[in-house]
N, C-alpha and C positions, 0 to 999 in steps of 0.2 A: 424561416420563421424567425423573427427578431425577438429578443427579449431574454431575461435571466431567468435561471432555474435555481431554486434553493438547494444547497448542498449541506448535509450534516453527516460528519463522520464522528462516530462515538465508539468508546471503548467502555468496559466495565468500570474504569476508573475515572474517565473524563470526557468532555467533548473536545475533539481536536480541531474541528472545522465546523463553523456554522456561519455561512454567508451565501450571498447571491453570487452566482457564477454563469458564465456564458456556456460552457461545455464541461462535461465530465467524462473522462476515458478511465475505465478501470479493468483490473485483470480478472475477468470472470473464469470459472473453472473450465468452461468450454471454450475460452478464447477471449481476448480483449473485446470490450465493447464501449460504445459512446452514447451519451445522452444529451439531448437538446430539450429546450422548452417544447412542451406539446407531445413528448414521447409516449408511446404506447405503454401502459402499466405492465410490469413484469417483476419478478422475484428471482434472485439467482445467488448461487454460492460464489465466493471469491477465492482465489488461490493467492499465495503469497507473492507480492510484487508492488509496483508503484501505481498509485492512483495519480493521474494528472487532471488538472483543470485550469481553465482560464478564468481569472477573476474578473470582476465587473470593469476594472480598469485595463483589461486586455494583457495582464501579466500571467505567464504560465507558472503554476505552482505544482509542487510534488509532495505526495505523502507515501511513506512506506507503510504497506499493510501486511501483517502476518496471516492473512485469511480472514474469513467472515462471511457476512451476507449483504446484499444490496437490494434495495427496493427502489424501483423507478416509477414515479408518477409523472403525470403531464407537467407538474409545476415544482416537483421536489424529488431529490435523490437522497436516500438515507442509507448510510453504511454502518453496519454493526460489526465492529472489528475485534478480533482477539486482542490485538495491540496495533497501535498506529502512531507514526511519528512524522511531523512535518520534517521536510529536508532541513530546515534551520535549526531543528532540535537533535539531529543526529550527531553524535560525537564521533568524528572520523577516526580518531586514535583508538577509541573503545572498539569500533567496528573492525579496525585492521588487526587489533590484538585478538578479537574474537575468531576472526578468519584464520590467523596463524595458529591459534590454540586448536581450532577444529582440523585444520589440515595435519597437524602433528599428531592428534588423536587417531585420525583415519589412517595415518602412515605407520602407527604401531601395529605389530602383529602379536598382540597379547589378548588372552581370553577375557581379560576383565574390562576391556574397552566396549562401552555401549555404542555400537556403530550407527544405529538408527539416531540416537540422540546427537552423535557428533555430526552426521550428515545434515541433520535439521538445523544445528547451529552454523554449520558452514553455509547453507542456503540463506538463512537469516542474514548473516554477515555480507554475503555477496549481494543480496538484494538492497541492504542498506547503502553499501558503497555504490551500487548502480544508481540509486536514487540521488546520491550526492553528485554524481557524474552527469546526471541526465541534463541536457540542453545547457550546458556551461558555454 
């Protein structure tokens, strides 16, 4: 089926994406899923990862998501994310520094280290770096 579908990616702070796209592929909690125009409606949770889409001019785009919800309708996909960053907005040095800090925290054998928080920071940094490296 030919045609474009509207993609909206919003966070509590801002709209990150609001454009017509050919396809959306997102990291669902139960696995990656894709949506084209005319898709059956559904609602799902999202895990941390990279949302990919092809814009109307056939360029592949990437957005890092830290989780959230997605609603697919026949003519629109809405993503409500805790946080989201386009690949072009990710600071590679900041992501690398965050990865190193999290790895150092996890390597420590001290009682005062919050390991759950350090693991979450490590996962966020790894996904940001993967979004930067995707389809280069």
